[in-house]
All heavy atoms as TSV, in Angstrom:
chain	resi	resn	atom	element	x	y	z
A	1	MET	N	N	8.053	-7.991	19.651
A	1	MET	CA	C	6.875	-7.720	20.264
A	1	MET	C	C	5.804	-7.163	19.309
A	1	MET	O	O	6.150	-6.312	18.529
A	1	MET	CB	C	7.178	-6.651	21.346
A	1	MET	CG	C	5.883	-6.140	22.080
A	1	MET	SD	S	6.253	-4.865	23.277
A	1	MET	CE	C	6.631	-5.888	24.650
A	2	ASN	N	N	4.511	-7.610	19.567
A	2	ASN	CA	C	3.453	-7.307	18.560
A	2	ASN	C	C	3.061	-5.717	18.853
A	2	ASN	O	O	3.029	-5.352	19.883
A	2	ASN	CB	C	2.284	-8.138	18.678
A	2	ASN	CG	C	2.529	-9.425	17.979
A	2	ASN	OD1	O	3.462	-9.625	17.226
A	2	ASN	ND2	N	1.627	-10.365	18.150
A	3	GLN	N	N	2.971	-5.053	17.712
A	3	GLN	CA	C	2.595	-3.675	17.688
A	3	GLN	C	C	1.426	-3.533	16.787
A	3	GLN	O	O	1.215	-4.331	15.782
A	3	GLN	CB	C	3.705	-2.762	17.329
A	3	GLN	CG	C	4.900	-2.852	18.072
A	3	GLN	CD	C	4.768	-2.235	19.460
A	3	GLN	OE1	O	3.994	-1.335	19.802
A	3	GLN	NE2	N	5.413	-2.885	20.411
A	4	ILE	N	N	0.536	-2.545	17.013
A	4	ILE	CA	C	-0.582	-2.179	16.038
A	4	ILE	C	C	-0.313	-0.762	15.627
A	4	ILE	O	O	-0.108	0.142	16.511
A	4	ILE	CB	C	-1.864	-2.385	16.749
A	4	ILE	CG1	C	-2.184	-3.821	17.118
A	4	ILE	CG2	C	-3.030	-1.909	15.761
A	4	ILE	CD1	C	-3.396	-4.073	17.950
A	5	ILE	N	N	-0.418	-0.494	14.357
A	5	ILE	CA	C	-0.244	0.833	13.828
A	5	ILE	C	C	-1.390	1.050	12.736
A	5	ILE	O	O	-1.858	0.252	12.061
A	5	ILE	CB	C	1.166	1.033	13.228
A	5	ILE	CG1	C	1.297	2.604	12.899
A	5	ILE	CG2	C	1.254	0.199	11.969
A	5	ILE	CD1	C	2.707	2.883	12.438
A	6	GLU	N	N	-1.889	2.344	12.700
A	6	GLU	CA	C	-2.664	2.778	11.611
A	6	GLU	C	C	-1.920	3.697	10.733
A	6	GLU	O	O	-1.272	4.639	11.244
A	6	GLU	CB	C	-3.877	3.505	12.140
A	6	GLU	CG	C	-4.929	2.601	12.809
A	6	GLU	CD	C	-6.165	3.434	13.226
A	6	GLU	OE1	O	-6.098	4.587	13.453
A	6	GLU	OE2	O	-7.204	2.726	13.254
A	7	ILE	N	N	-1.914	3.364	9.423
A	7	ILE	CA	C	-1.140	4.122	8.452
A	7	ILE	C	C	-2.151	4.652	7.404
A	7	ILE	O	O	-3.001	3.970	6.893
A	7	ILE	CB	C	-0.174	3.207	7.693
A	7	ILE	CG1	C	0.819	2.571	8.724
A	7	ILE	CG2	C	0.701	4.030	6.616
A	7	ILE	CD1	C	1.747	1.467	8.106
A	8	GLY	N	N	-2.057	5.948	7.209
A	8	GLY	CA	C	-2.842	6.650	6.219
A	8	GLY	C	C	-2.409	6.288	4.822
A	8	GLY	O	O	-1.193	6.337	4.608
A	9	VAL	N	N	-3.427	5.977	3.979
A	9	VAL	CA	C	-3.095	5.661	2.560
A	9	VAL	C	C	-3.681	6.573	1.618
A	9	VAL	O	O	-4.936	6.449	1.562
A	9	VAL	CB	C	-3.331	4.108	2.283
A	9	VAL	CG1	C	-2.848	3.689	0.847
A	9	VAL	CG2	C	-2.638	3.231	3.377
A	10	ASP	N	N	-2.969	7.232	0.803
A	10	ASP	CA	C	-3.504	8.176	-0.248
A	10	ASP	C	C	-3.540	7.456	-1.506
A	10	ASP	O	O	-2.678	6.703	-1.849
A	10	ASP	CB	C	-2.897	9.459	-0.257
A	10	ASP	CG	C	-3.039	10.421	0.888
A	10	ASP	OD1	O	-4.098	10.298	1.561
A	10	ASP	OD2	O	-2.336	11.256	1.149
A	11	GLY	N	N	-4.537	7.709	-2.338
A	11	GLY	CA	C	-4.627	7.225	-3.616
A	11	GLY	C	C	-5.465	5.941	-3.919
A	11	GLY	O	O	-5.478	5.500	-5.036
A	12	MET	N	N	-6.092	5.490	-2.839
A	12	MET	CA	C	-6.982	4.385	-3.139
A	12	MET	C	C	-8.396	4.845	-3.558
A	12	MET	O	O	-8.914	5.779	-3.070
A	12	MET	CB	C	-7.161	3.541	-1.795
A	12	MET	CG	C	-5.815	2.928	-1.229
A	12	MET	SD	S	-6.214	1.888	0.130
A	12	MET	CE	C	-6.918	3.009	1.309
A	13	HIS	N	N	-8.913	4.185	-4.529
A	13	HIS	CA	C	-10.164	4.528	-5.105
A	13	HIS	C	C	-11.149	3.412	-5.168
A	13	HIS	O	O	-12.353	3.705	-5.518
A	13	HIS	CB	C	-9.983	5.099	-6.535
A	13	HIS	CG	C	-9.003	6.162	-6.607
A	13	HIS	ND1	N	-9.300	7.451	-6.118
A	13	HIS	CD2	C	-7.766	6.239	-7.037
A	13	HIS	CE1	C	-8.214	8.249	-6.307
A	13	HIS	NE2	N	-7.307	7.584	-6.865
A	14	CYS	N	N	-10.781	2.136	-4.944
A	14	CYS	CA	C	-11.692	1.048	-5.092
A	14	CYS	C	C	-11.228	-0.130	-4.333
A	14	CYS	O	O	-10.188	-0.132	-3.690
A	14	CYS	CB	C	-11.735	0.685	-6.605
A	14	CYS	SG	S	-10.210	0.111	-7.237
A	15	ASP	N	N	-12.077	-1.212	-4.382
A	15	ASP	CA	C	-11.738	-2.427	-3.589
A	15	ASP	C	C	-10.534	-3.078	-4.107
A	15	ASP	O	O	-9.723	-3.720	-3.235
A	15	ASP	CB	C	-12.988	-3.414	-3.730
A	15	ASP	CG	C	-14.121	-2.925	-2.865
A	15	ASP	OD1	O	-13.926	-2.173	-1.817
A	15	ASP	OD2	O	-15.209	-3.297	-3.071
A	16	ALA	N	N	-10.106	-2.985	-5.355
A	16	ALA	CA	C	-8.930	-3.510	-5.917
A	16	ALA	C	C	-7.790	-2.807	-5.240
A	16	ALA	O	O	-6.718	-3.512	-4.966
A	16	ALA	CB	C	-8.934	-3.333	-7.430
A	17	CYS	N	N	-7.865	-1.479	-4.964
A	17	CYS	CA	C	-6.670	-0.833	-4.307
A	17	CYS	C	C	-6.517	-1.391	-2.921
A	17	CYS	O	O	-5.489	-1.531	-2.435
A	17	CYS	CB	C	-7.097	0.710	-4.313
A	17	CYS	SG	S	-7.178	1.538	-5.818
A	18	VAL	N	N	-7.679	-1.584	-2.178
A	18	VAL	CA	C	-7.680	-2.092	-0.826
A	18	VAL	C	C	-6.935	-3.497	-0.852
A	18	VAL	O	O	-6.046	-3.658	-0.072
A	18	VAL	CB	C	-9.031	-2.179	-0.176
A	18	VAL	CG1	C	-9.065	-3.064	1.043
A	18	VAL	CG2	C	-9.634	-0.835	0.034
A	19	GLN	N	N	-7.364	-4.289	-1.839
A	19	GLN	CA	C	-6.761	-5.641	-1.848
A	19	GLN	C	C	-5.290	-5.593	-2.190
A	19	GLN	O	O	-4.515	-6.367	-1.669
A	19	GLN	CB	C	-7.446	-6.493	-2.926
A	19	GLN	CG	C	-8.917	-6.816	-2.461
A	19	GLN	CD	C	-9.727	-7.424	-3.544
A	19	GLN	OE1	O	-9.294	-7.659	-4.706
A	19	GLN	NE2	N	-11.063	-7.947	-3.246
A	20	SER	N	N	-4.921	-4.650	-3.009
A	20	SER	CA	C	-3.519	-4.499	-3.406
A	20	SER	C	C	-2.691	-4.174	-2.190
A	20	SER	O	O	-1.653	-4.666	-1.920
A	20	SER	CB	C	-3.390	-3.450	-4.441
A	20	SER	OG	O	-2.001	-3.248	-4.845
A	21	VAL	N	N	-3.133	-3.204	-1.318
A	21	VAL	CA	C	-2.416	-2.713	-0.129
A	21	VAL	C	C	-2.345	-3.919	0.790
A	21	VAL	O	O	-1.292	-4.228	1.389
A	21	VAL	CB	C	-3.003	-1.477	0.554
A	21	VAL	CG1	C	-2.308	-1.171	1.831
A	21	VAL	CG2	C	-2.831	-0.330	-0.537
A	22	GLU	N	N	-3.526	-4.562	1.101
A	22	GLU	CA	C	-3.531	-5.634	2.000
A	22	GLU	C	C	-2.580	-6.779	1.654
A	22	GLU	O	O	-1.907	-7.328	2.509
A	22	GLU	CB	C	-4.947	-6.208	2.187
A	22	GLU	CG	C	-5.857	-5.330	2.902
A	22	GLU	CD	C	-7.261	-5.754	3.017
A	22	GLU	OE1	O	-7.640	-6.694	2.190
A	22	GLU	OE2	O	-7.975	-5.269	3.928
A	23	SER	N	N	-2.495	-7.050	0.209
A	23	SER	CA	C	-1.677	-8.178	-0.233
A	23	SER	C	C	-0.150	-7.735	-0.058
A	23	SER	O	O	0.577	-8.710	0.470
A	23	SER	CB	C	-1.992	-8.375	-1.655
A	23	SER	OG	O	-1.136	-9.330	-2.242
A	24	VAL	N	N	0.227	-6.601	-0.403
A	24	VAL	CA	C	1.612	-6.259	-0.458
A	24	VAL	C	C	2.196	-6.159	1.079
A	24	VAL	O	O	3.223	-6.622	1.371
A	24	VAL	CB	C	2.027	-5.046	-1.231
A	24	VAL	CG1	C	1.391	-3.772	-0.639
A	24	VAL	CG2	C	3.438	-4.931	-1.533
A	25	VAL	N	N	1.416	-5.617	1.885
A	25	VAL	CA	C	1.744	-5.386	3.333
A	25	VAL	C	C	1.765	-6.779	4.011
A	25	VAL	O	O	2.563	-7.150	4.864
A	25	VAL	CB	C	0.910	-4.311	4.029
A	25	VAL	CG1	C	1.201	-4.256	5.534
A	25	VAL	CG2	C	1.146	-3.020	3.438
A	26	GLY	N	N	0.585	-7.624	3.680
A	26	GLY	CA	C	0.549	-8.821	4.303
A	26	GLY	C	C	1.615	-9.880	4.042
A	26	GLY	O	O	1.793	-10.764	4.750
A	27	ARG	N	N	2.269	-9.668	2.910
A	27	ARG	CA	C	3.377	-10.553	2.547
A	27	ARG	C	C	4.673	-10.284	3.320
A	27	ARG	O	O	5.571	-11.106	3.250
A	27	ARG	CB	C	3.721	-10.460	1.042
A	27	ARG	CG	C	2.728	-11.169	0.152
A	27	ARG	CD	C	3.159	-11.256	-1.204
A	27	ARG	NE	N	3.340	-9.954	-1.868
A	27	ARG	CZ	C	2.632	-9.521	-2.820
A	27	ARG	NH1	N	1.668	-10.126	-3.333
A	27	ARG	NH2	N	2.886	-8.210	-3.396
A	28	LEU	N	N	4.777	-9.148	3.874
A	28	LEU	CA	C	6.039	-8.807	4.677
A	28	LEU	C	C	6.204	-9.768	5.817
A	28	LEU	O	O	5.311	-10.048	6.635
A	28	LEU	CB	C	5.983	-7.409	5.167
A	28	LEU	CG	C	6.022	-6.234	4.149
A	28	LEU	CD1	C	5.977	-4.947	4.878
A	28	LEU	CD2	C	7.284	-6.364	3.359
A	29	SER	N	N	7.437	-10.301	6.015
A	29	SER	CA	C	7.712	-11.170	7.224
A	29	SER	C	C	7.574	-10.305	8.383
A	29	SER	O	O	8.163	-9.201	8.430
A	29	SER	CB	C	9.199	-11.634	6.977
A	29	SER	OG	O	9.535	-12.440	8.117
A	30	GLY	N	N	6.790	-10.881	9.368
A	30	GLY	CA	C	6.594	-10.197	10.676
A	30	GLY	C	C	5.177	-9.447	10.705
A	30	GLY	O	O	4.841	-9.059	11.787
A	31	VAL	N	N	4.522	-9.447	9.606
A	31	VAL	CA	C	3.149	-8.802	9.665
A	31	VAL	C	C	2.227	-9.941	10.035
A	31	VAL	O	O	2.107	-10.980	9.418
A	31	VAL	CB	C	2.740	-8.202	8.300
A	31	VAL	CG1	C	1.236	-7.820	8.263
A	31	VAL	CG2	C	3.596	-6.918	7.970
A	32	GLU	N	N	1.491	-9.710	11.123
A	32	GLU	CA	C	0.523	-10.671	11.647
A	32	GLU	C	C	-0.819	-10.645	10.927
A	32	GLU	O	O	-1.518	-11.562	10.539
A	32	GLU	CB	C	0.346	-10.602	13.096
A	32	GLU	CG	C	1.608	-10.570	13.907
A	32	GLU	CD	C	1.788	-11.923	14.628
A	32	GLU	OE1	O	0.823	-12.524	14.908
A	32	GLU	OE2	O	2.982	-12.219	14.802
A	33	SER	N	N	-1.306	-9.355	10.730
A	33	SER	CA	C	-2.554	-9.097	10.067
A	33	SER	C	C	-2.537	-7.666	9.500
A	33	SER	O	O	-1.820	-6.840	10.051
A	33	SER	CB	C	-3.694	-9.249	10.986
A	33	SER	OG	O	-3.713	-8.282	12.031
A	34	VAL	N	N	-3.352	-7.476	8.449
A	34	VAL	CA	C	-3.547	-6.096	7.888
A	34	VAL	C	C	-4.989	-5.973	7.446
A	34	VAL	O	O	-5.489	-6.885	6.843
A	34	VAL	CB	C	-2.545	-5.852	6.771
A	34	VAL	CG1	C	-2.654	-6.819	5.631
A	34	VAL	CG2	C	-2.700	-4.417	6.176
A	35	SER	N	N	-5.571	-4.922	7.695
A	35	SER	CA	C	-6.858	-4.543	7.283
A	35	SER	C	C	-6.909	-3.052	6.803
A	35	SER	O	O	-6.560	-2.228	7.487
A	35	SER	CB	C	-7.877	-4.757	8.522
A	35	SER	OG	O	-9.212	-4.318	8.126
A	36	VAL	N	N	-7.428	-2.888	5.643
A	36	VAL	CA	C	-7.518	-1.587	5.010
A	36	VAL	C	C	-8.979	-1.061	4.916
A	36	VAL	O	O	-9.814	-1.981	4.353
A	36	VAL	CB	C	-6.767	-1.537	3.548
A	36	VAL	CG1	C	-6.949	-0.296	2.995
A	36	VAL	CG2	C	-5.323	-2.018	3.797
A	37	ASP	N	N	-9.237	0.058	5.263
A	37	ASP	CA	C	-10.513	0.618	5.149
A	37	ASP	C	C	-10.508	1.825	4.171
A	37	ASP	O	O	-9.753	2.743	4.262
A	37	ASP	CB	C	-11.053	1.217	6.539
A	37	ASP	CG	C	-12.359	1.781	6.377
A	37	ASP	OD1	O	-13.450	0.889	6.303
A	37	ASP	OD2	O	-12.662	2.984	6.439
A	38	LEU	N	N	-11.344	1.500	3.055
A	38	LEU	CA	C	-11.310	2.510	1.965
A	38	LEU	C	C	-11.821	3.810	2.344
A	38	LEU	O	O	-11.323	4.957	1.960
A	38	LEU	CB	C	-12.115	1.888	0.701
A	38	LEU	CG	C	-12.121	2.693	-0.573
A	38	LEU	CD1	C	-10.771	3.061	-1.102
A	38	LEU	CD2	C	-13.005	2.112	-1.580
A	39	ASP	N	N	-13.022	3.832	3.128
A	39	ASP	CA	C	-13.598	5.136	3.462
A	39	ASP	C	C	-12.704	5.934	4.353
A	39	ASP	O	O	-12.718	7.277	4.057
A	39	ASP	CB	C	-14.944	4.880	4.172
A	39	ASP	CG	C	-15.939	4.118	3.230
A	39	ASP	OD1	O	-15.887	4.447	1.984
A	39	ASP	OD2	O	-16.850	3.365	3.789
A	40	SER	N	N	-12.005	5.403	5.285
A	40	SER	CA	C	-11.185	6.297	6.141
A	40	SER	C	C	-9.844	6.380	5.613
A	40	SER	O	O	-8.942	7.127	6.083
A	40	SER	CB	C	-11.079	5.664	7.526
A	40	SER	OG	O	-10.482	4.413	7.479
A	41	ALA	N	N	-9.451	5.536	4.537
A	41	ALA	CA	C	-8.029	5.510	3.878
A	41	ALA	C	C	-7.019	5.156	4.886
A	41	ALA	O	O	-5.920	5.682	5.042
A	41	ALA	CB	C	-7.804	6.894	3.168
A	42	LEU	N	N	-7.321	4.143	5.808
A	42	LEU	CA	C	-6.438	3.728	6.824
A	42	LEU	C	C	-6.069	2.315	6.743
A	42	LEU	O	O	-6.925	1.429	6.506
A	42	LEU	CB	C	-6.960	3.882	8.254
A	42	LEU	CG	C	-6.968	5.397	8.737
A	42	LEU	CD1	C	-7.790	5.441	10.127
A	42	LEU	CD2	C	-5.595	6.026	8.957
A	43	ALA	N	N	-4.830	1.887	6.914
A	43	ALA	CA	C	-4.456	0.449	6.941
A	43	ALA	C	C	-4.108	0.281	8.462
A	43	ALA	O	O	-3.187	0.993	9.067
A	43	ALA	CB	C	-3.188	0.229	6.084
A	44	THR	N	N	-4.737	-0.764	9.036
A	44	THR	CA	C	-4.363	-1.137	10.427
A	44	THR	C	C	-3.580	-2.335	10.326
A	44	THR	O	O	-4.045	-3.448	9.760
A	44	THR	CB	C	-5.729	-1.360	11.188
A	44	THR	OG1	O	-6.518	-0.188	11.212
A	44	THR	CG2	C	-5.424	-1.653	12.638
A	45	VAL	N	N	-2.376	-2.263	10.821
A	45	VAL	CA	C	-1.444	-3.380	10.639
A	45	VAL	C	C	-0.948	-3.870	12.134
A	45	VAL	O	O	-0.551	-3.053	12.941
A	45	VAL	CB	C	-0.142	-2.962	9.889
A	45	VAL	CG1	C	0.822	-4.091	9.707
A	45	VAL	CG2	C	-0.481	-2.270	8.571
A	46	THR	N	N	-1.091	-5.154	12.277
A	46	THR	CA	C	-0.513	-5.823	13.480
A	46	THR	C	C	0.808	-6.460	13.103
A	46	THR	O	O	0.810	-7.321	12.151
A	46	THR	CB	C	-1.433	-6.886	14.092
A	46	THR	OG1	O	-2.680	-6.211	14.429
A	46	THR	CG2	C	-0.878	-7.495	15.373
A	47	TYR	N	N	1.905	-6.123	13.667
A	47	TYR	CA	C	3.245	-6.655	13.258
A	47	TYR	C	C	4.182	-6.851	14.443
A	47	TYR	O	O	3.942	-6.274	15.465
A	47	TYR	CB	C	3.789	-5.662	12.300
A	47	TYR	CG	C	4.181	-4.382	12.833
A	47	TYR	CD1	C	5.497	-3.927	13.173
A	47	TYR	CD2	C	3.249	-3.266	13.090
A	47	TYR	CE1	C	5.884	-2.774	13.756
A	47	TYR	CE2	C	3.556	-2.015	13.685
A	47	TYR	CZ	C	4.891	-1.889	13.985
A	47	TYR	OH	O	5.155	-0.688	14.587
A	48	ASP	N	N	5.193	-7.637	14.191
A	48	ASP	CA	C	6.250	-7.933	15.154
A	48	ASP	C	C	7.341	-6.964	14.828
A	48	ASP	O	O	8.021	-6.940	13.767
A	48	ASP	CB	C	6.797	-9.328	15.030
A	48	ASP	CG	C	7.798	-9.694	15.918
A	48	ASP	OD1	O	8.433	-8.841	16.578
A	48	ASP	OD2	O	8.061	-10.919	16.168
A	49	ASP	N	N	7.581	-5.877	15.799
A	49	ASP	CA	C	8.511	-4.954	15.574
A	49	ASP	C	C	9.994	-5.414	15.596
A	49	ASP	O	O	10.920	-4.596	15.283
A	49	ASP	CB	C	8.410	-3.733	16.456
A	49	ASP	CG	C	8.535	-4.013	17.918
A	49	ASP	OD1	O	8.787	-5.252	18.298
A	49	ASP	OD2	O	8.399	-3.132	18.701
A	50	GLU	N	N	10.158	-6.696	15.880
A	50	GLU	CA	C	11.502	-7.288	15.861
A	50	GLU	C	C	11.856	-7.742	14.378
A	50	GLU	O	O	12.943	-8.116	14.119
A	50	GLU	CB	C	11.735	-8.327	16.852
A	50	GLU	CG	C	11.559	-7.862	18.267
A	50	GLU	CD	C	11.754	-8.876	19.369
A	50	GLU	OE1	O	12.016	-10.021	19.036
A	50	GLU	OE2	O	11.644	-8.579	20.508
A	51	CYS	N	N	10.818	-7.955	13.603
A	51	CYS	CA	C	10.972	-8.453	12.219
A	51	CYS	C	C	10.750	-7.406	11.159
A	51	CYS	O	O	11.270	-7.583	10.107
A	51	CYS	CB	C	9.976	-9.650	12.045
A	51	CYS	SG	S	10.149	-10.934	13.145
A	52	VAL	N	N	9.885	-6.499	11.385
A	52	VAL	CA	C	9.661	-5.477	10.351
A	52	VAL	C	C	9.403	-4.173	10.986
A	52	VAL	O	O	9.021	-3.972	12.188
A	52	VAL	CB	C	8.175	-5.823	9.604
A	52	VAL	CG1	C	7.084	-5.854	10.519
A	52	VAL	CG2	C	8.023	-5.021	8.441
A	53	THR	N	N	9.875	-3.047	10.286
A	53	THR	CA	C	9.897	-1.716	10.800
A	53	THR	C	C	8.743	-0.955	10.157
A	53	THR	O	O	8.221	-1.316	9.093
A	53	THR	CB	C	11.255	-0.911	10.481
A	53	THR	OG1	O	11.276	-0.824	9.045
A	53	THR	CG2	C	12.347	-1.674	11.089
A	54	ILE	N	N	8.407	0.221	10.808
A	54	ILE	CA	C	7.370	1.115	10.121
A	54	ILE	C	C	7.910	1.642	8.744
A	54	ILE	O	O	7.062	1.655	7.839
A	54	ILE	CB	C	7.060	2.291	11.047
A	54	ILE	CG1	C	6.433	1.811	12.356
A	54	ILE	CG2	C	6.198	3.355	10.366
A	54	ILE	CD1	C	6.294	2.767	13.462
A	55	ALA	N	N	9.151	1.783	8.552
A	55	ALA	CA	C	9.660	2.222	7.296
A	55	ALA	C	C	9.525	1.029	6.257
A	55	ALA	O	O	9.138	1.381	5.085
A	55	ALA	CB	C	11.136	2.548	7.495
A	56	ASP	N	N	9.558	-0.222	6.651
A	56	ASP	CA	C	9.304	-1.303	5.765
A	56	ASP	C	C	7.858	-1.273	5.290
A	56	ASP	O	O	7.509	-1.509	4.149
A	56	ASP	CB	C	9.565	-2.603	6.429
A	56	ASP	CG	C	11.100	-2.772	6.717
A	56	ASP	OD1	O	11.961	-2.354	6.029
A	56	ASP	OD2	O	11.369	-3.632	7.708
A	57	LEU	N	N	6.982	-1.029	6.251
A	57	LEU	CA	C	5.463	-0.931	6.007
A	57	LEU	C	C	5.077	0.178	5.025
A	57	LEU	O	O	4.576	-0.012	3.995
A	57	LEU	CB	C	4.732	-0.849	7.373
A	57	LEU	CG	C	4.788	-1.903	8.283
A	57	LEU	CD1	C	4.161	-1.506	9.639
A	57	LEU	CD2	C	4.315	-3.111	7.791
A	58	ASN	N	N	5.739	1.392	5.222
A	58	ASN	CA	C	5.511	2.452	4.410
A	58	ASN	C	C	6.141	2.253	3.058
A	58	ASN	O	O	5.474	2.581	1.952
A	58	ASN	CB	C	6.169	3.709	4.974
A	58	ASN	CG	C	5.548	4.159	6.278
A	58	ASN	OD1	O	4.355	3.853	6.580
A	58	ASN	ND2	N	6.173	5.131	6.978
A	59	GLU	N	N	7.259	1.656	2.964
A	59	GLU	CA	C	7.944	1.326	1.580
A	59	GLU	C	C	7.014	0.421	0.779
A	59	GLU	O	O	6.920	0.564	-0.363
A	59	GLU	CB	C	9.301	0.786	1.858
A	59	GLU	CG	C	10.034	0.457	0.571
A	59	GLU	CD	C	11.475	-0.013	0.861
A	59	GLU	OE1	O	11.987	0.187	1.906
A	59	GLU	OE2	O	11.967	-0.554	-0.157
A	60	ALA	N	N	6.535	-0.667	1.530
A	60	ALA	CA	C	5.636	-1.540	0.795
A	60	ALA	C	C	4.410	-1.011	0.186
A	60	ALA	O	O	3.937	-1.213	-1.021
A	60	ALA	CB	C	5.281	-2.744	1.717
A	61	ILE	N	N	3.859	0.003	0.857
A	61	ILE	CA	C	2.660	0.805	0.423
A	61	ILE	C	C	2.996	1.540	-0.735
A	61	ILE	O	O	2.302	1.614	-1.770
A	61	ILE	CB	C	2.026	1.628	1.575
A	61	ILE	CG1	C	1.460	0.672	2.658
A	61	ILE	CG2	C	1.009	2.563	0.962
A	61	ILE	CD1	C	1.001	1.356	3.985
A	62	GLU	N	N	4.144	2.287	-0.589
A	62	GLU	CA	C	4.611	3.111	-1.705
A	62	GLU	C	C	4.983	2.285	-2.893
A	62	GLU	O	O	4.682	2.731	-4.058
A	62	GLU	CB	C	5.729	4.017	-1.222
A	62	GLU	CG	C	5.237	5.007	-0.325
A	62	GLU	CD	C	6.330	5.847	0.438
A	62	GLU	OE1	O	7.593	5.456	0.255
A	62	GLU	OE2	O	6.023	6.810	1.073
A	63	ASP	N	N	5.602	1.218	-2.770
A	63	ASP	CA	C	5.982	0.246	-3.889
A	63	ASP	C	C	4.756	-0.302	-4.479
A	63	ASP	O	O	4.787	-0.619	-5.716
A	63	ASP	CB	C	6.765	-0.987	-3.342
A	63	ASP	CG	C	8.218	-0.541	-3.041
A	63	ASP	OD1	O	8.649	0.640	-3.380
A	63	ASP	OD2	O	8.984	-1.335	-2.467
A	64	ALA	N	N	3.537	-0.295	-3.817
A	64	ALA	CA	C	2.397	-0.757	-4.499
A	64	ALA	C	C	1.646	0.378	-5.265
A	64	ALA	O	O	0.670	0.168	-5.896
A	64	ALA	CB	C	1.323	-1.215	-3.436
A	65	GLY	N	N	2.219	1.615	-5.279
A	65	GLY	CA	C	1.674	2.617	-6.065
A	65	GLY	C	C	0.788	3.712	-5.319
A	65	GLY	O	O	0.203	4.468	-5.871
A	66	PHE	N	N	0.838	3.569	-3.954
A	66	PHE	CA	C	0.156	4.485	-3.101
A	66	PHE	C	C	1.073	5.410	-2.299
A	66	PHE	O	O	2.179	5.155	-2.170
A	66	PHE	CB	C	-0.910	3.736	-2.264
A	66	PHE	CG	C	-1.814	2.828	-3.075
A	66	PHE	CD1	C	-1.465	1.462	-3.273
A	66	PHE	CD2	C	-2.857	3.334	-3.675
A	66	PHE	CE1	C	-2.209	0.583	-4.046
A	66	PHE	CE2	C	-3.708	2.485	-4.417
A	66	PHE	CZ	C	-3.336	1.160	-4.604
A	67	ASP	N	N	0.447	6.484	-1.775
A	67	ASP	CA	C	1.248	7.299	-0.886
A	67	ASP	C	C	0.839	7.123	0.532
A	67	ASP	O	O	-0.313	6.895	0.930
A	67	ASP	CB	C	0.934	8.871	-1.237
A	67	ASP	CG	C	1.501	9.114	-2.640
A	67	ASP	OD1	O	2.604	8.739	-2.974
A	67	ASP	OD2	O	0.702	9.874	-3.353
A	68	VAL	N	N	1.829	7.197	1.465
A	68	VAL	CA	C	1.616	7.206	2.806
A	68	VAL	C	C	1.204	8.617	3.259
A	68	VAL	O	O	1.911	9.513	2.992
A	68	VAL	CB	C	2.800	6.754	3.588
A	68	VAL	CG1	C	2.692	6.684	5.050
A	68	VAL	CG2	C	3.243	5.183	3.197
A	69	ALA	N	N	0.085	8.648	3.856
A	69	ALA	CA	C	-0.457	10.039	4.331
A	69	ALA	C	C	0.219	10.310	5.621
A	69	ALA	O	O	0.328	9.621	6.511
A	69	ALA	CB	C	-1.962	9.906	4.535
A	70	LEU	N	N	0.696	11.580	5.687
A	70	LEU	CA	C	1.289	12.087	6.924
A	70	LEU	C	C	0.276	12.617	7.808
A	70	LEU	O	O	-0.578	13.175	7.464
A	70	LEU	CB	C	2.350	13.179	6.492
A	70	LEU	CG	C	3.405	12.756	5.638
A	70	LEU	CD1	C	4.287	14.017	5.256
A	70	LEU	CD2	C	4.241	11.710	6.186
A	71	ALA	N	N	0.471	12.229	9.130
A	71	ALA	CA	C	-0.431	12.804	10.147
A	71	ALA	C	C	-0.385	14.208	10.493
A	71	ALA	O	O	0.671	14.847	10.159
A	71	ALA	CB	C	-0.234	11.964	11.448
């Protein structure tokens, strides 16, 4: 089932950072779309929760060199 989540991303400073997060998260199986806003430091992800978990999304962001911001 498709879900939408906003994930805070710490450590982004430029458009290249945004592209890096969008690329790594977008490659995950089950991710339908990802959009990252530098100003708000939020990644909005539409994903199939039967294919990918929130932990997978967080891990991908961290593997790209950024921190997941806690709410």
